[in-house]
N, C-alpha and C positions, 0 to 999 in steps of 0.2 A: 904429282898427279895421282900417283898411286895412293899417297897419303891422303889426298883429298877424297879420293874415292873411298878409301878405307874409312876416313872420317865421316864422309857422307853415308857410306854404307853403315858405318857404326851408328851414325846419327839416325840414319834411315831405319837401321835395325832397332835402335833404341825407341825411335818413334813408333816403329812397327810393333815392337814389343810393348811400348807404352799404350799404343792404340789397341793392341791385342789385349793387353792387361785391362785397359779401360773397358774394352768390349766385354771381356769376361766379367769385370765388375758390374758393368751395366746389365749384362745378362743375368748375373747372380742377383743383382738388385731387383731386376724385373721378375725373376723367378720367385724371389722372396716376397715381392709385392703380390705376385699372383697367389703364392702360397698363403700369404697373410689374408688376402682377400677371400681365398677359398676357405681358410680357417674361420674367418669372420662370418662368412656366409653360413658355414656349417654350424658355427656357434649360434648364429641367429636362427637358423632352421631348428637346431636343437631346442633353443629357448622358446621358439614359437610352438614347437611340438609340446614342450613342457607346459607352456602356458595353456595350449589347447587341452592338454591332459588334465591340468589343474582345473580348467574351466569345465571340462567334462566331468571330473570328479565332483566339483562344486555343484554342477547341475544335478548330478546323480544324488549327491547328498541332500540338495534342496528338494528334489523329487521324493527322496526317501522320507525326509522330514515332513513334507507335505502329506505324504501317504500315511506316515505315522500319526500326524495330527488329525488327518481325516479319520483314521481308524479309531484314535482316542476320542475324537469328537462324536463319531457316529456310533462306535461300539457301545459305550455305556448308555447312550441315549436309547439305542435299540434294545439293549439289555434291560434298561429301566422300564421301557414300555412293556417288555415281556413280563417283568416282575409285577408291574402294576396290573397287567391283565390277569395274572395268576391270583394276585391278592383280591382283585375285584371278584373273580370267579369263586374263590374260597369264601369270601365274605357273603356273596349271594347264596352259595350253597348252605353255609352255616345259618344264615338268616332264615332260609326256607325250612331247614331242619328244626330250628328253634320255634318257628311259627307253627309247624305241623305238630311238634311235640307239645307245645303249649295248648294247641287246640284239642289234641287227644287227651291231655291231662285234664283240661277243663270238662270235656265230655265225660271222662271217667268219674271225676269229682261230682259232676251233676247227677250222673246215674246212681252213684253209690252214696251220695250225701244223705246223712241221717240227721234230722233236726233234733238236737238234744231236748228241747222243750217238748217236742212231740212224743219222744220216748218216755219221758217222765210222766206226761199227761196220760199216756196209755197205761203205764204201770199203776198210776193212781186210780184210774177208772177200774182197772181189773181188780185191784186190791179191795176196793170198797163196793164193787158191783154197781157203780153209779152210772147214770146216763152220760155224764160228761165230767171233765175236770178243767178248771179254769185257772190260769196263772194269776196270782195276786201279788202285786208289787209291795203293797203295804205290809203284808205278812212276812215278806222277806227282808224287811228293813230293821228288824229287831236283832241286832248282832250283839253277842256277848262281848267280844273284843276283836281286834284286827286279825288274830290268829284262829279264832273260833267264831264262825259266823254262818249265816244262811245265804246260800247262793241264789236260791229261788224257792217259791212255795206255790203249790197248786191246791185248789179247793175242789173236792169231789162233790158233785151236786146231782140231786134228782129233781129236776125242775129248778125251783128256787130254794129247795131244802138242802142244807149242808149236811153231808154224811161223814166227812172226814177231811184230813189235811195230809199233804205229803210235803215234808221238808227235805230239800236238798241241802244237807248240812256238811260243813267242813270242820274237821277237828285237827288242830295243830298238836305238836309235841311228839309225833310218831318218829320212828327211826329214820325214815326217808322223807320227812317233811310233814305231810298231812294225810289224813284219810277222809274220803268223801263217801257219805252214806245217804241213803234215802230212808227217812224215819216217818212211818205212817202212824198218825194219831187220829183216833176216831172223834166224833162230835162230843163224846163224853170225857175225852182226855186220856183214854187208855192207849198206851203204845201197842199197836196191833202187829207191827212187823218192822224189821230192819233189814235192808239189803244193801250190799256194797255197790257203789256207783263207780268209784275209781280208787285204787290204792297201788302204792309202789313198794310195799314192804318186801323184805327178803322172803324168798319162797318158804312156805311152811309156817311162818310166824303169824301172818294174818289169819290163816285157817285155824291155827291153834287158839288164838284169842277169840275168834268168832264162835268156835265150838264151845269154848268154856264160858264165855260171858254174855252171849246174845240172849240167852234165856233169862238172864238176871235182869235185863232191861225190859224185854217184852212182857206186858201185863201190868207194868207200873202205871199208876194214875198220875199223869202230869199235873192235874189240877190240885190234888190233895197232898202230893209228896212233899215232905218237909225239906229234904235235901237229896242231892244226887252226888255222891262222892266216891272217888277211887281211892282205895286204901291198900296198904302193903303189910304183909305179915300179921294179919289180924285173924284170929281163930273164930271169934264170935262177931258176926256182922249185924248191924242194926238196919232198920228199914232205910232204903236209899243208899246203902253202902255196897260197893262192888269191889271185889278183891282183884288186884292186878295179877295177871298170869305170870308165874315164875319163868324167868329167862326171856320174857317178852314184855317187859315193863313199858318200853317206849311205844310199842304197838298197842298195848292195852290203854295207854294214855291217849293216843290219837283216836282210838275207837270210842272211848268214854267221852272225850271232849266233843266229838261230833254229835253224839246222842244228847249230851248236856246242852249243847247249843240249840238243838231243836226244842228241847223241853223249855229252855229259857225263853225262846221266841214265842212259843205257844202260851206260856203263863203270862208273859208281858202283854200279849194281844188280848187275852180274855180279861185281864185285869183292867184294861182300858175300855173294853166293850160295854 
């Protein structure tokens, strides 16, 4: 009896222990399950938060990108408009300035303009004391060559009577290209006067030649003169020969050629008349 009790007790204890052990195991399992569930939930929560964070960051990034695109899109456009506006204003201002400057320049030119033909005609009239001086294209057509020629010719008249001629003559061979003279020849063919119209010789050279040689031409008769020649280093000169000025040979050449061109034109004209 005792043994059975002991046995039962033992069994009972074993079962109790087993039951207790099972209970502990079950409780442990339950707790583990709960813990695993809690861990899973926590992980899910963390993942959800991470996802939300990533979504938030993505949204922020997208917003930033959109903002950047908006700035890039709107910025240059606005800046371009600003620049175009400035360019247009500058262009308008410069255009107005150019127009005003051109207008003022035109007015100044109009006020100060001097008619070359008018100037020569006045000189011709004054030289011969005539009533008027008329430009004659035919008289200006007798050129010696392409470097020595007549630019224009004016005829001084008292009514219908011719009293003299004014040749605007160009002589090549000068140091700086050519010399332009006004050569006045009266109706009898006498060279009455020679004045400079334009020259670009080195300062002093032209004055030196004009002072030395002008008087050698004035007074010559263009009708009867046999020759008109510039010579160098000749002590005894013949009629129609003019000595070149020492150290101003080129200027002497240009001056001589202009006078010779006028004489040639006059002689050619009267030979045809």
